[in-house]
C-alpha positions in Angstrom: -14.5 7.4 15.5 -14.3 10.7 13.6 -17.8 10.3 12.2 -19.2 9.4 15.7 -17.5 12.4 17.3 -18.7 14.6 14.5 -22.3 13.5 15.2 -22.0 14.2 18.9 -20.5 17.6 18.0 -23.4 18.4 15.8 -25.8 17.6 18.7 -24.0 19.5 21.4 -22.5 22.4 19.3 -24.0 25.7 18.2 -25.1 24.9 14.7 -27.2 27.5 12.9 -29.1 25.1 10.6 -29.8 22.5 13.3 -33.5 22.0 13.9 -34.7 23.6 17.2 -36.2 20.2 18.4 -32.7 18.7 18.5 -32.0 19.9 22.0 -30.3 17.5 24.4 -31.1 17.1 28.0 -28.4 17.5 30.6 -28.1 13.7 31.3 -27.6 13.1 27.5 -25.0 15.8 27.4 -23.1 14.1 30.3 -23.5 10.7 28.5 -22.0 12.1 25.3 -19.1 13.7 27.2 -18.3 10.5 29.1 -18.6 8.3 26.0 -16.4 10.6 24.0 -13.7 10.5 26.7 -14.0 6.7 26.8 -13.6 6.5 23.0 -10.5 8.7 23.2 -9.1 6.6 26.1 -9.6 3.3 24.2 -8.1 4.7 21.0 -5.1 6.1 22.9 -4.4 2.6 24.3 -4.8 1.0 20.9 -1.4 0.1 19.3 0.7 0.9 17.4 0.3 4.7 17.6 -3.0 5.3 19.5 -2.0 8.6 21.1 -0.9 10.0 17.7 -4.1 8.8 16.1 -6.2 10.5 18.7 -4.2 13.7 18.3 -5.0 13.7 14.6 -8.7 13.1 15.2 -8.9 16.0 17.5 -7.1 18.2 15.0 -9.6 17.2 12.3 -12.5 17.9 14.6 -11.0 21.3 15.5 -11.2 22.3 11.9 -14.7 20.9 11.6 -15.7 23.3 14.4 -14.1 26.2 12.5 -16.1 25.1 9.4 -19.3 25.1 11.5 -18.5 28.6 12.9 -17.9 29.9 9.4 -21.3 28.7 8.3 -23.0 30.1 11.4 -21.6 33.5 10.4 -23.3 33.3 7.0 -20.3 32.0 5.0 -18.5 35.3 4.8 -16.0 35.8 2.0 -12.5 34.8 2.9 -11.1 38.2 2.4 -8.0 39.5 4.0 -9.9 40.9 7.0 -11.5 37.6 7.6 -8.2 35.8 7.5 -6.7 38.4 9.8 -9.5 37.8 12.2 -8.9 34.1 12.2 -5.2 34.6 12.8 -6.0 36.9 15.7 -8.1 34.1 17.2 -5.3 31.7 16.8 -2.6 34.1 18.0 -2.1 32.1 21.2 -1.7 28.8 19.4 1.9 28.0 18.7 2.6 25.8 15.6 6.1 24.8 14.7 6.5 23.6 11.1 10.0 22.2 10.3 10.8 22.7 6.6 12.4 19.8 4.8 16.1 20.3 4.1 16.5 19.3 0.5 20.3 20.1 0.6 20.9 17.3 3.1 21.9 13.9 2.0 19.2 12.4 4.2 15.5 13.0 4.1 13.2 13.4 7.1 9.6 12.5 6.1 8.3 12.6 9.7 8.0 8.8 10.0 10.8 6.4 11.1 9.8 3.6 8.7 9.6 6.0 5.7 12.8 7.7 6.7 14.6 4.3 6.7 13.1 3.3 3.4 13.7 6.6 1.7 17.4 6.8 2.8 18.5 3.3 1.8 20.0 4.8 -1.3 20.5 8.5 -2.0 20.0 8.0 -5.7 16.5 6.5 -6.3 17.1 5.8 -10.0 20.4 4.0 -9.2 18.6 1.9 -6.6 16.0 0.8 -9.1 18.7 -0.1 -11.6 20.7 -2.1 -9.1 21.3 -5.6 -10.2 20.6 -6.8 -6.6 17.0 -5.7 -7.1 16.5 -8.1 -10.0 14.6 -10.9 -8.4 13.6 -12.6 -11.7 15.3 -16.0 -11.9 17.2 -17.3 -14.9 15.1 -19.4 -17.2 17.1 -22.6 -16.8 17.4 -22.2 -13.0 13.7 -21.8 -12.8 12.9 -24.9 -14.9 15.9 -27.0 -13.7 13.8 -29.2 -11.4 11.1 -29.6 -14.0 13.7 -30.5 -16.7 15.0 -33.2 -14.4 11.5 -34.6 -13.9 10.9 -34.8 -17.6 14.1 -36.9 -18.2 13.1 -40.4 -19.3 15.1 -42.0 -16.5 14.0 -39.6 -13.8 11.6 -42.1 -12.2 9.0 -39.4 -11.4 5.4 -40.3 -12.2 3.5 -37.8 -14.4 1.0 -37.0 -11.7 3.8 -35.4 -9.7 5.2 -33.2 -12.5 5.5 -29.5 -11.6 3.7 -28.8 -14.9 0.5 -30.1 -13.3 0.6 -27.3 -10.7 -1.4 -24.4 -12.0 0.5 -21.9 -10.0 3.8 -23.1 -11.5 2.3 -23.0 -15.0 1.2 -19.4 -14.4 4.7 -18.3 -13.1 6.3 -20.1 -16.1 4.2 -18.2 -18.6 5.1 -14.9 -16.9 8.8 -15.8 -17.0 8.6 -16.9 -20.6 6.7 -13.8 -21.7 9.4 -11.6 -20.0 12.6 -13.4 -20.9 12.0 -15.9 -23.6 9.4 -14.6 -26.1 10.1 -17.3 -28.8 9.1 -20.0 -26.4 6.0 -18.0 -25.4 5.1 -17.7 -29.0 5.4 -21.4 -29.4 2.6 -21.9 -26.8 0.4 -19.5 -28.8 1.2 -21.4 -32.1 0.2 -24.8 -30.8 -3.3 -24.1 -29.5 -4.3 -27.7 -30.1 -2.3 -28.8 -27.1 -3.1 -28.1 -23.5 -0.9 -25.6 -21.5 0.6 -28.5 -19.6 1.6 -30.3 -22.8 2.9 -27.1 -24.3 4.9 -26.3 -21.2 6.4 -29.8 -21.0 7.6 -29.5 -24.7 9.1 -26.1 -24.0 10.8 -27.2 -20.8 12.3 -30.1 -22.8 13.6 -27.8 -25.5 15.1 -25.4 -22.8 16.9 -28.4 -21.2 18.4 -29.6 -24.5 19.5 -26.1 -25.5 21.2 -25.6 -22.2 23.1 -28.8 -22.4 24.1 -28.0 -26.0 25.4 -24.5 -25.1 27.3 -25.9 -22.1 28.9 -28.9 -23.9 26.9 -31.4 -22.0 25.5 -34.7 -23.4 22.2 -34.3 -25.1 20.2 -37.4 -26.0 
């Protein structure tokens, strides 16, 4: 929308470097005006924040017009006098900029969703270190179902083993690399076996070690 409106602005505006042959007839000017209004109308009705989006587009195009005017004037140096002249032209325009209050316990980032997210915890570092944000499962809990499947008396056919699921194998490798490096190294040291066979051996070892550490029977 911005590019299209910029193009129509180029055709209808006073552009110094525009070829003389690019002169629009009155019907075409009316068509551009009506089409531009229709575009703004459609964008305004487009959720979730169509009206705000249109406002930003118009703001961008306003500065584009200033850029064109600056080029038409021969690209004058942005000296203090030029800045003062621009300020004089904008004297009637009121802009209210609300500074952020860094002394407050809550931050206002100008967006409801960002505000809610940013103010969940006043201390960002403490929030990152919170144990409730640790979503990595314990090694045994993650492999518990797989351990039960590999039990000799489980009655589960090999074709239904979790270790045949490539997604499960990938998650298993990620978990072992993060929490159980010795097991992960075992996979690298037995390259003659497939990943599925390697993982089954490791899962069996994990199950036996868990039972041993918790005083359970281990066959």
